[in-house]
N, C-alpha and C positions, 0 to 999 in steps of 0.2 A: 890433616881430614877432617870434613863438617856430615857429621849427620844431618840427614834431614828429618823432617817431621811430616808426616802428612796428616791436615789439617781439613774436618771438612767445611765449607762452607754450606751456613743456612740460609734462607733462602731468604730475601727483603720481603715485610710484607708490605705492600701496595694497604693505605688509607685506603685513596680513591677505589680502588677494588673491592674492597670489605665494602663499604660503602654501599657499590653500584649493584653487588652480590645479596643487599641487606634491601633493597628499594626494588628489585627489581620483579620482587611481588605484587608490590604495589601498583608499580609500573601495569601486571600485565591486567591488574585490577581497574583500573581509571576508566578504557573506555567503556568498558557494561555502568562500571558508578559514571560517567556522563549517560549517556543510554537511561536511564533507569528515567530520570523527569520525563523524559518524551514517550517511556511504553509506558505510564501512571498515566498521561495523558492520552494517549490512544485507549487506556485503558476505560478510562475515565467521561473521553463519546462515543466510543463505539461500542466494546463490547456491556456497557451494564446499560445500554439503552435496548439493545439486541435483546439481551433477558429480562429486562423492564418489556415489553411486547409481545414477548411468550406468556410472561404471568398474567397479563392484562389478554391477551386473546382468550382465556381461559378462563374469562370471566364477563359474568353479564356487565356490559359498560355501557350506563348514563353519560353523557357527558352534560344534559341539563338536570341529574340530578346526581352524583360525584356519589352520596346516601347509601344512591342504592345498588348494589354490586354484590354477586353474589357466583357465585360459582359454579360450572353450568359444563364444563369438563371440555369437549371436542362438540359439542352440542352446533358452535356458531361454524366452525369450518364445514358439520355438513351441513347450515343452510345457506351454507354459500353456493355447496355444489348442485345443489338441489336448485338452484339462485337460474331462470334461463337468463336474466340479466347477467350472472356474472360470464354463461356461458358466450353472449351476446359482446359484454367488450373481451373476453379473452380473443375469438376469433377477428375484432379490430382490430387488436395488439399486433399481433401475431400478421395479418395482413397487413397492415402498416409498416412493424419489423421489416418483413420480407423485403416489399418494397423501396422500404425505406437505403438498405447496403444494399439490396441489388444495385440501385441507380447509382448509388455513391461510388462503389466498388466498378462499373464501369463508364461513369467520368471521370475517376481519379488513371483506373488504367490507360484513359482514352488521353486522361493531359500528359499524362508520361509518358507514353508515344510520344505525343506533340514534342514537347520539349525535350526527346532526348537523339531525335532530330540536329544533323550538323544545318542547315539552311541559311540564308545571307537575311539576316537580320534577328534569330532567334535569339538571344542574350538582351536583345532589345523585351521581349518579349516573357522570356524566363524573367527580366527582372520588373517589371510588371506584375506576371503572378509572384512570385515569392518572397518580393520584399514585404509586403499589408503581411503576408507567413508569418515572415520573423518576427517582422512588430506586434503584431497581438495575440 
């Protein structure tokens, strides 16, 4: 008679799996690290000038003589709001925007309705309109 002995099999350590687990933390960080230069560029070209503009808006600023600047607070904004030229410019700008957006909306909707119909020769007309848009 033979006697059987039970042996426990130890799991084989997979070296590739261990390396994969170690590198997985870095693998998750790589996309964020790749974005850092782009975010720094956006910061440099958008947020820094915005903050500079806010600071300059609170100063008495003369482009002919940059040495004579002084803090005036919200006085610049008060002068703008009291100026009739500002209100006239604002009125003209709002009129232009309303008319331009309205016309573009009507023309675009009309063109879309024309291009959506199935009539003979519409393929040429669609190409005539859409190819320049695609190439621009």
